[in-house]
C-alpha positions as CSV (number, residue, x, y, z in Angstrom):
1,M,-72.3,-6.3,20.7
2,E,-69.2,-4.1,20.2
3,N,-67.5,-5.7,23.3
4,A,-68.3,-9.2,21.9
5,H,-66.9,-8.2,18.5
6,K,-63.6,-6.8,20.1
7,Q,-63.2,-10.0,22.2
8,Q,-63.6,-12.1,19.1
9,Q,-60.9,-10.1,17.2
10,R,-58.5,-10.4,20.2
11,A,-59.1,-14.1,20.3
12,S,-58.5,-14.5,16.6
13,S,-55.3,-12.3,16.7
14,A,-53.8,-14.1,19.7
15,P,-52.9,-17.4,17.9
16,A,-51.5,-15.4,15.0
17,A,-49.2,-13.5,17.3
18,K,-48.2,-16.7,19.1
19,S,-47.4,-18.4,15.8
20,S,-45.5,-15.4,14.6
21,L,-43.5,-15.4,17.8
22,S,-42.7,-19.1,17.4
23,E,-41.6,-18.5,13.9
24,K,-39.1,-15.9,15.1
25,K,-37.8,-18.3,17.7
26,K,-37.4,-21.0,15.1
27,D,-35.5,-18.6,12.8
28,M,-33.3,-17.5,15.8
29,I,-32.6,-21.1,16.8
30,S,-31.8,-22.2,13.2
31,G,-29.4,-19.2,12.9
32,Y,-27.6,-20.2,16.1
33,L,-27.4,-23.8,14.8
34,Y,-25.8,-22.7,11.6
35,V,-23.0,-20.7,13.3
36,A,-22.6,-23.2,16.2
37,P,-20.1,-25.5,14.5
38,F,-17.6,-22.6,14.1
39,F,-17.8,-21.6,17.7
40,I,-17.6,-25.2,18.9
41,I,-14.5,-25.9,16.8
42,F,-12.9,-22.5,17.8
43,A,-13.6,-23.3,21.5
44,I,-12.0,-26.8,21.2
45,I,-8.9,-26.0,19.1
46,G,-8.5,-22.3,19.8
47,L,-9.9,-21.0,23.1
48,Y,-9.3,-24.1,25.2
49,P,-5.6,-24.5,24.3
50,A,-5.0,-20.7,24.9
51,A,-6.7,-20.9,28.3
52,F,-4.9,-24.1,29.2
53,S,-1.6,-22.5,28.2
54,I,-2.1,-19.6,30.5
55,V,-2.9,-22.0,33.4
56,L,0.1,-24.1,32.5
57,A,2.4,-21.1,32.6
58,F,2.1,-21.2,36.4
59,Q,2.7,-25.0,36.7
60,D,5.7,-27.3,36.6
61,W,4.8,-30.1,34.2
62,N,6.7,-32.4,31.9
63,G,3.7,-33.4,29.8
64,L,3.1,-36.7,31.6
65,G,3.3,-36.4,35.4
66,Q,1.4,-34.4,37.9
67,M,1.3,-30.6,37.7
68,D,2.8,-28.6,40.5
69,F,1.9,-25.0,41.0
70,V,5.0,-22.8,41.0
71,G,3.6,-19.3,40.7
72,L,5.7,-16.9,38.7
73,R,8.8,-19.0,38.8
74,N,8.5,-20.0,35.1
75,F,8.4,-16.4,34.1
76,V,11.4,-15.6,36.2
77,V,13.3,-18.6,34.6
78,V,12.5,-17.4,31.1
79,L,13.2,-13.8,31.7
80,Q,16.6,-14.6,33.3
81,D,17.6,-16.9,30.4
82,P,20.0,-15.2,28.0
83,L,18.9,-17.5,25.2
84,F,15.4,-16.1,25.4
85,W,16.6,-12.6,25.0
86,K,18.9,-13.8,22.1
87,S,15.8,-15.4,20.4
88,L,13.8,-12.2,20.9
89,Y,16.6,-10.2,19.4
90,N,16.8,-12.6,16.4
91,T,13.0,-12.4,16.0
92,V,13.0,-8.6,15.9
93,I,16.0,-8.3,13.6
94,I,14.7,-10.9,11.1
95,G,11.2,-9.4,11.3
96,L,12.5,-5.9,10.5
97,M,14.8,-7.1,7.7
98,G,12.2,-9.4,6.2
99,T,8.9,-7.7,6.9
100,A,9.4,-3.9,6.7
101,P,10.9,-3.9,3.1
102,Q,8.1,-6.2,1.8
103,L,5.4,-3.6,2.8
104,I,7.2,-0.8,1.0
105,V,8.0,-2.9,-2.1
106,G,4.4,-4.3,-2.0
107,I,2.9,-0.8,-2.3
108,I,5.3,0.1,-5.2
109,L,4.6,-3.2,-7.1
110,A,0.9,-2.8,-6.6
111,Y,1.0,0.7,-7.9
112,F,2.8,-0.4,-11.1
113,L,0.5,-3.4,-11.5
114,N,-2.5,-1.1,-11.3
115,M,-1.3,1.1,-14.1
116,A,-3.1,0.7,-17.4
117,V,0.1,1.1,-19.5
118,I,1.6,-2.1,-18.1
119,K,1.0,-5.0,-20.4
120,F,0.4,-8.6,-19.3
121,T,-0.8,-7.4,-15.9
122,N,-2.7,-10.6,-15.2
123,F,0.4,-12.7,-15.8
124,F,2.5,-10.5,-13.4
125,R,-0.2,-10.6,-10.7
126,V,-0.4,-14.4,-10.8
127,T,3.4,-14.7,-10.9
128,I,4.0,-12.4,-8.0
129,F,1.5,-14.3,-5.8
130,M,2.9,-17.7,-6.6
131,P,5.6,-17.7,-3.8
132,Y,2.8,-17.4,-1.2
133,I,1.1,-20.7,-2.3
134,T,4.4,-22.5,-2.9
135,S,5.2,-25.3,-0.5
136,M,7.4,-24.2,2.4
137,V,9.6,-27.3,2.0
138,A,10.2,-26.5,-1.7
139,V,11.1,-22.9,-0.8
140,A,13.5,-24.0,1.8
141,L,15.2,-26.4,-0.6
142,V,15.6,-23.8,-3.2
143,F,17.0,-21.2,-0.8
144,G,19.2,-23.9,0.7
145,V,20.8,-24.3,-2.7
146,F,21.1,-20.6,-3.2
147,F,22.6,-20.0,0.2
148,S,24.8,-23.1,0.4
149,S,28.3,-22.8,1.9
150,N,29.8,-23.9,-1.4
151,E,31.8,-21.2,-3.2
152,T,29.8,-21.9,-6.4
153,A,26.4,-21.3,-4.7
154,L,24.4,-18.4,-6.1
155,A,24.7,-16.1,-3.1
156,N,28.5,-16.7,-2.7
157,Y,29.0,-16.2,-6.4
158,V,27.3,-12.8,-6.3
159,L,29.5,-11.9,-3.3
160,S,32.6,-12.9,-5.3
161,L,31.6,-10.5,-8.0
162,F,32.2,-7.7,-5.5
163,G,35.4,-9.2,-4.2
164,M,33.9,-10.6,-1.0
165,D,34.8,-13.9,0.6
166,P,32.2,-16.8,0.6
167,V,29.9,-17.0,3.6
168,N,28.6,-20.0,5.5
169,W,25.0,-18.9,5.5
170,K,23.6,-21.5,7.9
171,T,26.2,-21.1,10.7
172,S,27.3,-17.4,10.6
173,E,25.5,-14.9,12.8
174,W,24.3,-12.5,10.1
175,G,24.4,-15.0,7.2
176,A,21.5,-17.0,8.7
177,K,19.5,-13.9,9.5
178,I,20.0,-12.4,6.0
179,A,19.1,-15.7,4.3
180,I,15.9,-16.2,6.4
181,S,14.9,-12.6,5.9
182,L,15.2,-12.9,2.2
183,M,13.1,-16.1,2.3
184,V,10.4,-14.3,4.3
185,F,10.5,-11.3,2.0
186,W,10.2,-13.5,-1.2
187,R,7.4,-15.5,0.2
188,W,5.2,-12.8,1.6
189,V,5.8,-9.7,-0.7
190,G,3.3,-11.0,-3.2
191,Y,0.6,-11.5,-0.6
192,N,0.9,-7.9,0.5
193,T,1.0,-6.7,-3.1
194,I,-2.3,-8.3,-3.9
195,I,-3.9,-6.7,-0.8
196,Y,-2.6,-3.3,-1.8
197,L,-3.7,-3.9,-5.4
198,A,-7.2,-4.5,-4.2
199,G,-7.0,-1.2,-2.3
200,L,-5.7,0.7,-5.3
201,Q,-8.6,-0.6,-7.5
202,S,-11.1,0.7,-4.9
203,I,-9.7,4.3,-5.3
204,P,-11.8,6.4,-7.8
205,K,-9.9,7.3,-10.9
206,D,-11.6,10.7,-10.9
207,L,-9.3,11.8,-8.1
208,Y,-6.2,11.1,-10.2
209,E,-7.7,12.9,-13.2
210,A,-8.6,15.9,-11.1
211,A,-5.0,15.9,-9.6
212,T,-3.5,15.7,-13.1
213,I,-5.6,18.7,-14.2
214,D,-4.4,20.6,-11.2
215,G,-0.8,19.9,-12.2
216,A,0.1,17.2,-9.7
217,N,2.8,14.8,-11.0
218,R,2.7,11.0,-10.3
219,V,4.9,11.3,-7.2
220,Q,2.6,13.9,-5.7
221,Q,-0.5,11.8,-6.6
222,F,1.1,8.8,-5.0
223,L,2.0,10.6,-1.7
224,H,-1.2,12.7,-1.4
225,I,-3.9,10.4,-2.9
226,T,-2.7,6.8,-3.0
227,V,-1.0,6.5,0.4
228,P,-3.8,8.2,2.4
229,L,-6.6,6.2,0.8
230,L,-4.6,3.0,1.3
231,K,-4.3,3.6,5.0
232,P,-6.8,0.9,6.0
233,F,-5.0,-1.6,3.9
234,I,-1.6,-0.5,5.2
235,I,-2.9,-0.9,8.8
236,L,-4.2,-4.4,8.0
237,T,-0.9,-5.5,6.4
238,V,1.2,-4.0,9.2
239,F,-1.0,-5.8,11.8
240,M,-0.7,-9.1,10.0
241,S,3.0,-8.7,9.3
242,T,3.8,-7.8,12.9
243,V,2.0,-10.9,14.2
244,G,3.6,-13.1,11.6
245,A,7.1,-11.8,12.2
246,L,6.9,-12.3,15.9
247,Q,5.6,-15.8,15.4
248,L,8.3,-16.8,12.9
249,F,8.9,-20.5,13.0
250,A,8.6,-22.4,9.7
251,E,11.2,-20.6,7.6
252,P,14.2,-20.8,10.0
253,T,13.3,-24.3,11.1
254,V,13.0,-25.8,7.6
255,F,16.0,-23.7,6.3
256,L,18.4,-24.7,9.1
257,G,17.2,-28.3,9.3
258,G,18.5,-30.4,12.2
259,S,20.7,-27.7,13.6
260,A,17.8,-25.3,14.0
261,F,17.3,-25.9,17.8
262,S,21.0,-26.5,18.7
263,R,22.3,-23.1,17.5
264,D,21.3,-19.6,18.5
265,E,22.2,-17.6,15.4
266,A,18.7,-17.6,14.1
267,M,16.6,-19.1,16.9
268,T,13.3,-17.2,17.2
269,V,11.0,-16.9,20.2
270,V,8.6,-19.6,18.9
271,M,11.6,-21.9,18.3
272,Y,12.7,-21.3,21.8
273,L,9.2,-22.1,23.0
274,Y,9.1,-25.3,20.9
275,R,12.5,-26.4,22.2
276,D,11.5,-26.0,25.8
277,A,8.3,-27.9,25.3
278,F,9.2,-30.8,23.0
279,N,13.0,-31.1,23.3
280,L,13.4,-30.4,27.0
281,G,9.9,-31.4,28.3
282,S,9.4,-28.2,30.2
283,F,5.9,-27.2,29.3
284,G,5.6,-24.7,32.1
285,T,8.4,-22.5,30.8
286,A,7.2,-23.0,27.3
287,S,3.7,-21.7,28.2
288,A,5.3,-18.8,30.1
289,T,7.2,-17.9,27.0
290,A,3.9,-18.1,25.0
291,V,2.3,-15.6,27.5
292,I,5.2,-13.3,27.3
293,L,5.1,-13.5,23.5
294,L,1.4,-12.7,23.6
295,V,2.1,-9.5,25.6
296,I,4.9,-8.5,23.2
297,I,2.7,-9.1,20.1
298,V,-0.2,-7.0,21.6
299,G,2.2,-4.2,22.5
300,A,4.1,-4.2,19.1
301,T,0.8,-4.4,17.1
302,A,-0.7,-1.5,19.1
303,L,2.4,0.6,18.5
304,N,2.6,-0.2,14.8
305,T,-1.1,0.4,14.3
306,W,-0.8,3.8,16.1
307,L,2.2,4.8,13.9
308,T,0.5,3.7,10.6
309,S,-2.8,5.4,11.5
310,G,-1.1,8.7,11.2
311,L,-0.3,8.2,7.5
312,G,-1.9,10.8,5.3
313,R,-3.1,12.9,8.2
314,K,-2.8,16.6,7.6
315,K,-1.3,18.7,10.3
316,K,-3.3,21.5,11.6
317,R,-2.0,25.0,11.0
318,G,-0.3,26.6,14.0
319,V,0.5,23.2,15.5
């Protein structure tokens, strides 16, 4: 009797376990179906072009004819081209002048916007973020007027106040770099400020109150509380700014207009890549440049992340 009863219980529990297992499979399948569109789109417009570009870096192809395998010749051509090194130099210089200051200014602006004594903070937050959402064409037009070669342009007028001669900003070596760097700074400083502001609002106010009681002034609080606790946000902005600076394309292209690809004063690596592919029809060297740029971005990002990860780290005694 007992054996028959146990067999009956097993027989009744088997369908329940089977139905439960099928429900889990249904939930798993439905979950994969929900996330599948993202991975499909990413594979089509992200993963496949990247893989194809790596393959194309070892081919000689003009975009229409047959591909010819050339090995490392495209990389040799790019690395021996003085214009590539000039574009890399321009990219680094513009990146340093336009990106590094915006990170420092962004932290300072976020610190002041987070203070309770500042009035109309919501207005200032919206205002400082507006350049990021402004059309790139509109930004280029405004800066084109500011940095016109005309003596009455705003930039030249400011220089005249200090007794300096007017500058042709779009054709001079450092004039183009300074104008584009200021454009990059103006457009992205608000974006970094909002990120830092979100980080500041996540810091408990009790820490500042305790530091005030202990006699720490605002500068000491900023250096020993704000900066160390903002380290994850600083690493994020440094990472994004490094990648963005090395991929600079829209600002110099729109600002310089038709002469963007015919002059080398402000040509960046991505502009050099674009010129090879779509102006000269050399997709092999363009893809090789893209691979080289990828290696540079990974190396620069790793270096900057390593440097910024040491912010706020206390040194051990005796070291």
